[in-house]
N, C-alpha and C positions, 0 to 999 in steps of 0.2 A: 734129330728133328730141328727144323729151322726155327729161329727165334720169331716170335710174333711181330708183325709189322705194326709200327706205332703210327697213330693218326697225328695230323698236325694241321695248323692253319697257315696258309701261305698268304702273306700280305702283299699289297700292291708294290711296295718297294723291295720285295724279294726276301724279307725276313720270314723265318719259320718259327712259329710258336708251337712247340711240341706238346702233345698231351702226355702227362705222366702216366695215366691209365686210359686205355681206350674206352670210349663210351659204351655203355651197356645197351643203349637204345638210340635210334635216330628217328625223328618224327618229321615227315614231309607233308605239308599241306598246300593245297592249291584251290583257288576258287575263281569262278567266272561271274560276270555281271550280265544278267538278263533283265529285260524290261517288257512289261505288258501294258497295253492301253486299256481303255474301257471295253467291257464285254457285255453290252446290254442284252438281256435275255439269255445269257449263258452262265454256266457255273464257274468258269474261269477264263481269263483271256489267253490268247496265244502269245507265248513269249518270244521275243526277238533278241538275238545275241547282240550285246553292246561291246564288251571287251573282256579280255582276260586280266586277272589280277596277279600281282607278283607272288611267286611261290615262296614259302618259308621253310627253313630247315632248323629244327630245334634239337638241342642235345644237352646233356648234363655231363660235366667233367669233374673229376675228383683229383685234388692235389694233396699230397701227404708228405711232409718232411720230418716226421717224427724221428726216423732213424738218424738223419743228419743233424737235426736240431736247428736247422736254419729257418728263417722267417718265411712261411708259405706265401705271404703276400707278395713276395718277389715274382711269383708265377701269376697270381690273380691280377696284379697291376698291369701285366702285359696285355691281358684281355681288356681291362678297363681303358687302357690307352688307345685301343682301337676305336673308341667312341669319340676321341678328341680330334678336333680340326687340325689338319696338317697343311700349312700354307705352302709347303714345298711340292705338293702334288700337281699333276697336270690340270690346267684349267684355272688354277688359283690366280687371283689378281688382288694383291694387298691394297692397291690404291682404291679399289672399289669394295674393300672388305669382303671379298669373294674367296671362299675356301671351303673345304669339306674334309671329313674323315676318309680314310682309305677304304677301298674295297678289299675283300679277302676271298679266298677259296679254301674249302675244307677238303683235305686229302686223307684217304685211308686205303693204302694199297692201290688197287685198281679203281676204287671209288673216288670220284672227283665231283665236287659240287659246281653249280653255276657260279659266276661271279656274283658276289653278294655284299651287302653292307651289314654291319653289325647293328641290328635294330635294338637289341636289349641284352644287357649282361646283369645278372643278379648273383652276387657272391655271398655265401653263407659260411661263416667260420664255425667249425664244430668241435675243435679241440685246441687246447692252449697249454703252454708250458706253465710252470709254477710262477714264473715272472710275468705272465700275461702275453708272452709271445705266441702268435697264432701258428699252429703247426699243421692244421688240416682244414681244408675248405672244399665246398662244393660250388661249382659255377654253372648256372643255367644260362645258356647262350641261345639267342634267337637270331638267325641269319636270314636276311630278306633279299630275294633276287633283285639284282641291280638292272640288268638288261635282258631283253628277250633274245639272247644269243645261243644259249646252250640248253640241252634237254635236262630234265630233272635227274638228280643223282639216283642210283639204284633203279633206273628205268631201262628196260630192255630196248636197245636202239631200234629193233624191228617193230616195236609196238607204237612208236611215236607217229602221230598223224598231224597234218597241217590244220591250222585253225580254219574252220569252214564257215562260209556265209550261206552257201546253198550247194546243192548237188545237181549237176546237169547230165542228162542222158543223151548221148549222141544219136542224131538222126541220120539216116542214109544221106551221104553226100556232104555232110557238115564238115567244116574245117575249123581248126583252132582259132584262126583269125576271126571267123564269123561268130564263134562262141564268145570270144573276148569282146567283140563289138556289141554283142547282145547284152552282156552282163556289165561291162565297164564303159560302153560307149566309145571304145578305143581299140581298134583291131590290132594295133601294134603291141598290145599287152598279152599276146598269145603265149609268149615265152614264160610268163608267170604261171599260167595254167599248166604248161608243159612240165615245168620244174616241179610244181606241186604234185603232179601225178606220175612223175618218173618217166615221161615220154621222151625218148631219144630221137625218134623219127616222126615228125608231125605229119608226114605224108602217108603214114601207115597207122591209121586209127581203127581199132576193132569196132565193128558195127554194134551199136547198142551199149557201148561201154559207158559207165557212169563216171563222170569227172568231178573231182572236188574243185570248187571255185573258191580260191582264197578270198578272205574279206578285203575290203578296199585298203586298209592300213597295213596289210601284210608286207613283209620285206623279203627281198631275194637273198640268197645265201651269200652273195658277194657284197651285201651291205647296201645296195641301191634301193631307193624307195620304189614300191610297186606302183 
């Protein structure tokens, strides 16, 4: 039987912080911001999508050095150091006091998280040697999505959908450039709609097809602003 795969945190500078024990649970949370105006004479307003919020991944890690007798804080300190500003990272400018902590990725076998910052680390020491040396601790870690680049961990790739502002049903004779002109006021943005809907040939559009129209702030996969 193959040995179990160990989880680890991959830091921006390439360092791996290995988990002594794999987490028993992973919690993923994601929220969106919707806004509604006044709805006079109605029970509730119609909500309008504003923006997505950063996803978070939380996990609890256990470190135990009872057998070796070494100070377990050697491991917990590595996690706490991820909260420290690193002036050697990209974008830092010491002359302007501009710096940041590193981003990280959580890896566990085929599971890989989005790029994220360490939002919170809480370490609780639960066992000590007779001389007061800490030998066991539990670390609760909260990782927050840094950019809208990757899909959420443990998400079926086929289930991901683009962020929608509206849905457009094609009419006979309509073309993608006309749809783009209608929704964006710019016919040249038809490629954004084609990409969001997996359309390879814009000249062959099924009649009556419903198209997902990405919100104004959406990005293309190659990184250009839509």
